[in-house]
C-alpha positions in Angstrom: -12.5 31.4 14.3 -11.1 34.6 13.0 -11.4 35.7 9.3 -7.7 34.9 8.9 -8.1 31.4 10.3 -11.1 30.9 8.0 -8.9 31.8 5.0 -6.1 29.6 6.2 -8.4 26.7 6.7 -9.9 26.9 3.2 -6.4 27.3 1.8 -5.2 24.3 3.8 -8.1 22.3 2.3 -7.2 23.4 -1.2 -10.5 25.2 -1.6 -11.5 28.6 -3.1 -14.1 30.7 -1.4 -16.7 29.6 -4.0 -16.0 25.9 -3.5 -16.0 26.4 0.3 -19.4 27.9 -0.1 -20.6 24.9 -2.0 -19.1 22.5 0.6 -20.7 24.5 3.5 -24.0 24.9 1.7 -24.1 28.7 1.8 -24.0 31.4 -0.9 -20.6 32.4 -2.1 -21.2 36.0 -0.9 -21.5 34.6 2.6 -18.0 33.1 2.5 -16.6 36.4 1.2 -18.3 38.2 4.1 -16.7 35.7 6.6 -13.3 36.2 5.0 -13.6 40.0 5.1 -14.9 40.1 8.7 -18.2 41.5 7.6 -20.0 38.7 9.4 -19.2 36.4 12.3 -18.3 32.8 11.4 -20.9 30.5 12.9 -19.8 27.9 15.4 -20.8 24.8 13.4 -18.8 26.1 10.4 -15.8 26.8 12.7 -16.0 23.2 14.1 -16.5 21.6 10.7 -13.5 23.4 9.1 -11.3 22.6 12.1 -12.4 18.9 11.8 -11.6 18.8 8.1 -8.2 20.5 8.5 -7.3 18.1 11.4 -8.4 15.1 9.4 -6.3 16.2 6.5 -3.3 16.8 8.7 -3.7 13.4 10.3 -3.9 11.7 6.9 -0.9 13.5 5.6 1.1 12.5 8.7 0.0 8.9 8.3 1.3 8.8 4.8 4.7 10.2 5.8 5.3 7.8 8.7 7.4 4.9 7.6 5.9 1.5 8.2 7.2 -0.4 11.2 9.9 -2.9 10.4 8.8 -6.5 10.7 10.4 -8.4 13.6 12.4 -11.3 12.2 13.3 -14.6 13.9 16.9 -14.0 13.2 19.0 -13.5 10.1 17.2 -13.8 6.7 18.1 -17.0 4.9 17.8 -17.8 1.2 15.1 -16.5 -1.1 12.6 -19.0 -2.6 11.8 -18.1 -6.2 9.0 -19.9 -8.0 8.0 -19.3 -11.7 4.6 -20.3 -13.0 3.7 -21.3 -16.6 1.7 -18.1 -17.0 4.8 -15.9 -16.3 3.9 -15.0 -12.7 6.8 -15.2 -10.2 6.7 -15.4 -6.5 9.7 -14.5 -4.3 9.8 -15.3 -0.6 12.5 -14.6 1.9 13.0 -17.6 4.3 14.4 -17.9 7.7 15.4 -21.5 7.2 19.0 -22.7 7.7 20.7 -24.0 4.6 20.6 -27.5 6.0 16.8 -27.5 6.3 15.7 -26.2 2.8 12.4 -27.8 1.9 11.4 -27.5 -1.8 7.9 -29.1 -1.2 7.0 -26.6 1.4 8.3 -23.8 -0.8 6.1 -25.0 -3.7 3.1 -25.2 -1.4 3.6 -21.7 -0.1 4.2 -20.4 -3.6 0.9 -21.9 -4.8 -0.9 -20.3 -1.8 0.8 -16.9 -2.5 -0.3 -17.2 -6.1 -3.9 -17.8 -5.1 -3.9 -15.0 -2.6 -2.5 -12.6 -5.2 -5.2 -13.8 -7.7 -7.9 -13.1 -5.2 -6.5 -9.7 -4.1 -5.3 -8.0 -7.2 -5.9 -9.9 -10.4 -9.5 -11.0 -10.6 -8.7 -12.3 -14.1 -6.1 -14.8 -13.0 -7.4 -18.4 -12.6 -8.2 -19.4 -9.0 -6.1 -22.5 -9.4 -2.5 -21.8 -10.0 -1.0 -23.0 -13.3 1.8 -25.5 -13.3 5.1 -24.5 -11.8 7.8 -24.3 -14.4 10.7 -24.1 -12.0 11.6 -23.1 -8.4 14.8 -22.5 -6.6 16.4 -21.3 -3.4 18.8 -18.5 -4.1 21.3 -16.7 -1.9 23.9 -14.2 -3.0 23.1 -14.9 -6.6 23.7 -18.6 -6.3 21.2 -21.4 -6.7 21.2 -23.6 -3.6 18.5 -26.1 -4.5 16.2 -26.3 -7.6 13.0 -27.9 -8.8 12.7 -28.1 -12.6 9.2 -28.8 -13.8 10.0 -27.9 -17.4 11.5 -24.9 -19.1 13.5 -23.1 -16.4 15.2 -19.9 -17.4 17.6 -18.0 -15.2 18.4 -21.2 -13.2 21.8 -19.9 -12.3 23.1 -23.4 -11.8 
């Protein structure tokens, strides 16, 4: 590694010569000597910096790559919207034809989605879902089928 490559590597990592010295476990004067070509950069330091720069580049590229689109069974059908008494809402796209809409299955899946969300993100949510206030299948802004367990706002019917 040349002194120029050393300087580029620590710049790519967002380090100063002093912070690079701390990271590498050497005196700050040593990193200045490496940068000014007063001393040869040791092989392990060269390898470590190349590894860090490579890992940083790989991580940056992974963030920029768009996630792969999910393969679907066909065209997307209506959306199942379920509102719980605590204000949580689940929305699920379905691949069901309009003739086979199943509210009971949608309610079961919404409860399971609520429980999964509670476990994953909101440790404060109760493990058992609260009562469902209302649920509906929507498509193009129209309600196709609805379950009203109480006070259902935005029914669209």
